[in-house]
C-alpha positions as CSV (number, residue, x, y, z in Angstrom):
1,M,116.6,105.2,116.0
2,K,120.1,106.2,114.7
3,I,120.8,104.4,111.2
4,F,124.2,104.9,109.8
5,V,123.7,105.4,105.8
6,A,126.7,104.2,103.7
7,Y,127.0,105.2,100.2
8,P,129.3,106.3,97.5
9,F,130.0,110.0,97.2
10,H,129.6,109.7,93.5
11,P,127.3,112.0,91.1
12,R,125.0,109.0,89.9
13,D,124.5,108.0,93.8
14,Q,122.9,111.4,94.6
15,W,119.5,110.2,94.9
16,V,120.4,108.5,98.2
17,P,120.9,112.1,100.1
18,K,118.4,113.5,98.1
19,L,115.4,110.9,98.3
20,V,116.4,108.3,100.8
21,V,117.9,110.6,103.5
22,P,114.7,112.9,103.6
23,M,112.1,109.7,103.7
24,L,114.3,108.2,106.6
25,Q,114.0,111.6,108.6
26,A,110.3,111.8,107.7
27,M,110.2,108.2,109.5
28,H,111.8,109.9,112.6
29,V,115.0,108.6,111.9
30,E,118.4,110.1,112.8
31,V,120.6,109.8,109.8
32,V,124.3,109.5,110.0
33,T,126.7,109.1,107.3
34,G,130.4,109.2,106.6
35,E,132.8,111.5,104.7
36,R,134.1,111.7,101.2
37,G,137.7,110.8,101.0
38,Y,138.9,108.6,103.8
39,G,142.5,107.6,102.5
40,D,143.8,104.5,103.3
41,S,141.6,103.2,106.0
42,I,138.4,103.9,107.6
43,P,138.9,106.8,110.3
44,Q,138.2,105.9,113.9
45,F,135.7,108.9,114.2
46,I,133.6,106.9,111.4
47,Q,133.9,103.9,113.1
48,D,132.7,105.3,116.1
49,R,129.7,106.7,114.2
50,I,129.1,103.0,113.2
51,A,129.4,101.6,116.6
52,A,126.9,104.2,118.1
53,S,124.1,103.7,115.3
54,H,121.2,100.9,115.6
55,G,121.9,99.9,112.3
56,I,123.3,100.4,109.1
57,I,122.0,100.6,105.3
58,G,124.6,99.9,102.7
59,F,124.2,101.1,99.1
60,L,126.1,98.8,96.9
61,T,125.5,100.6,93.8
62,R,128.0,100.0,90.2
63,R,131.4,101.4,90.0
64,G,132.9,101.2,86.5
65,P,131.5,102.2,82.9
66,R,131.7,98.3,82.0
67,P,130.9,95.0,83.9
68,Q,133.9,92.7,85.1
69,Y,134.7,89.5,83.2
70,N,132.0,87.7,85.2
71,G,129.2,90.0,83.6
72,R,128.8,91.9,87.3
73,Y,129.9,95.2,88.3
74,A,132.3,96.3,91.2
75,T,131.0,98.1,94.1
76,A,132.5,100.8,96.4
77,R,134.9,99.6,98.7
78,W,134.3,102.1,101.2
79,V,130.6,101.1,101.7
80,I,132.2,97.4,102.0
81,E,134.2,98.3,104.5
82,E,131.5,100.3,106.5
83,L,129.3,97.2,106.5
84,A,132.1,95.1,107.9
85,V,132.7,97.7,110.6
86,A,129.0,97.1,111.3
87,R,129.4,93.4,111.5
88,T,132.0,93.6,114.0
89,H,129.7,95.5,116.2
90,H,126.7,93.1,115.7
91,L,124.3,95.7,114.2
92,P,121.5,94.9,111.8
93,I,122.4,95.4,108.3
94,L,120.5,96.3,105.2
95,E,122.1,96.0,101.7
96,V,120.6,98.0,98.8
97,R,122.2,96.2,95.9
98,E,121.7,97.6,92.6
99,T,121.2,95.1,89.7
100,K,124.2,93.3,88.1
101,V,126.4,94.3,91.0
102,D,128.5,91.3,92.1
103,H,126.3,89.5,94.6
104,Q,129.7,88.6,96.6
105,A,131.0,92.0,97.1
106,G,129.6,92.8,100.2
107,M,130.5,89.2,101.5
108,M,127.7,89.9,104.6
109,G,126.4,86.4,104.3
110,D,122.6,85.9,104.5
111,Y,121.8,89.7,105.6
112,Q,118.8,91.4,104.4
113,H,119.1,92.8,100.9
114,I,116.6,95.1,98.5
115,E,117.4,95.3,94.9
116,Y,117.9,98.5,93.1
117,D,117.0,99.2,89.7
118,A,118.0,102.6,88.5
119,R,115.2,102.5,85.9
120,R,112.7,102.1,88.8
121,P,114.0,103.9,92.0
122,G,110.4,104.3,93.7
123,E,110.2,100.3,94.1
124,C,113.4,100.5,96.1
125,L,112.3,103.5,98.0
126,V,109.2,101.3,98.9
127,E,110.8,98.3,99.8
128,L,113.5,100.2,102.0
129,A,110.7,102.2,104.0
130,R,109.0,98.9,104.9
131,A,112.2,97.0,105.8
132,V,113.2,100.0,108.1
133,S,109.6,100.4,109.6
134,E,110.3,96.7,110.7
135,W,113.2,97.3,112.5
136,S,111.3,99.3,114.9
137,F,114.3,100.3,117.6
138,R,113.7,102.5,120.3
139,T,114.7,103.4,123.8
140,V,113.1,101.0,126.4
141,S,112.9,102.4,130.2
142,V,113.5,99.1,132.2
143,R,113.1,98.5,135.9
144,L,115.7,96.8,137.9
145,T,114.5,94.0,140.1
146,P,114.6,92.1,142.6
147,E,113.9,94.8,145.5
148,D,116.5,93.1,148.0
149,L,119.3,93.8,145.2
150,V,118.0,97.2,144.5
151,D,118.2,97.9,148.1
152,E,121.8,97.0,147.8
153,I,122.7,99.2,145.1
154,S,120.5,102.2,146.1
155,P,123.1,103.6,148.6
156,Y,125.7,104.0,145.7
157,L,123.3,106.1,143.8
158,G,125.1,109.5,143.0
159,D,128.6,107.9,143.3
160,P,130.6,108.5,140.0
161,N,132.1,105.1,140.4
162,L,128.6,103.3,140.1
163,R,128.6,102.0,136.6
164,C,125.9,100.3,134.7
165,T,126.2,98.6,131.5
166,Y,124.6,96.5,128.8
167,Q,125.0,94.5,125.9
168,R,122.8,93.7,123.0
169,W,122.4,89.8,122.1
170,D,121.3,89.1,118.6
171,G,120.9,85.3,119.6
172,T,124.3,84.3,118.6
173,E,126.9,86.8,120.1
174,L,127.2,89.7,122.6
175,G,127.6,93.2,121.3
176,P,130.1,95.8,122.6
177,E,129.5,96.9,126.2
178,L,127.3,100.3,126.3
179,D,127.2,102.6,129.5
180,T,123.8,103.6,130.9
181,T,122.6,105.5,134.0
182,I,120.7,104.3,136.8
183,I,117.6,106.4,137.6
184,P,115.5,106.4,140.8
185,A,111.8,106.9,139.8
186,G,108.5,105.8,141.3
187,G,110.0,104.1,144.4
188,G,112.4,102.1,142.1
189,L,115.4,101.9,139.7
190,Y,115.4,102.1,136.0
191,I,117.8,102.1,133.1
192,N,117.3,103.2,129.5
193,V,118.5,100.8,127.0
194,D,118.7,102.0,123.4
195,G,118.3,100.4,119.7
196,V,117.0,97.1,121.1
197,P,114.6,95.4,118.1
198,H,111.1,94.0,119.7
199,N,112.7,90.5,119.8
200,G,116.2,91.5,121.1
201,H,117.8,90.8,124.2
202,V,120.4,92.7,126.5
203,L,122.8,91.6,129.3
204,V,122.9,94.2,132.2
205,R,125.9,94.3,134.6
206,V,126.2,96.9,137.6
207,S,129.3,97.3,139.5
208,A,129.9,99.1,142.7
209,P,132.4,101.5,143.7
210,D,133.1,98.7,146.3
211,P,135.0,96.1,144.0
212,R,133.5,93.4,146.3
213,Y,130.3,93.9,145.1
214,N,128.7,93.6,141.8
215,W,125.4,92.2,139.8
216,T,124.5,91.2,136.4
217,S,121.3,89.7,134.5
218,E,120.9,87.0,132.2
219,C,120.2,87.9,128.5
220,Q,116.6,89.0,128.8
221,N,114.0,91.0,126.6
222,P,113.9,94.4,128.0
223,H,110.3,95.0,126.4
224,T,109.1,93.2,129.4
225,R,109.8,96.5,131.1
226,S,112.0,94.7,133.8
227,V,115.5,92.9,134.1
228,I,116.3,90.6,136.9
229,L,119.6,91.1,138.5
230,R,121.6,88.5,140.7
231,R,124.7,88.9,142.9
232,A,127.8,88.3,140.5
233,G,130.3,88.2,143.4
234,S,130.8,89.3,147.0
235,L,133.7,88.2,149.0
């Protein structure tokens, strides 16, 4: 599982790389972070890092020595924007929100959040570990079915123009189209789908080098270990 960790590069936030990152790594999480000093916009390579992750944790901590007019503190603009990028890619989002930070700062809707009190950081770490363990994303090997359509696809194996993609579905919207490889094994054809939670769904498409033929599935749960294809079009 790959998680993008968005946090301010500020001295008071160094508990994130010192405590949170090692904890996630001990949970076998691949941690990805941004870079200091983006300029006027988030660079494309950071957007690509976020898009390639399975989820994002954003640390909305206090900025400035005093609260604003509403008694709440502002937070880092870059973390808010990184969360917004994750939202456009339909990634699972977890906010770690420091006490008295403006609850409207992230504008992320009803996404899961954990409260962070700098006086009691241990409580936040426990809740964070529990939340990440519940995501339980992993790579799943899925068999393509039915056999008659597999027989149609098989002659194109090894052709660089054969393309197979999948899109994650969160129950509302489809995520970006991701490439995967069709692998012949055990008398069948398999693909690996990455970063899908246990109750998640994917839509699979296979495009043959011959433009007259392609196959697609409905949104299905890959944890059943098989995906049913149908002919999407043949002239």
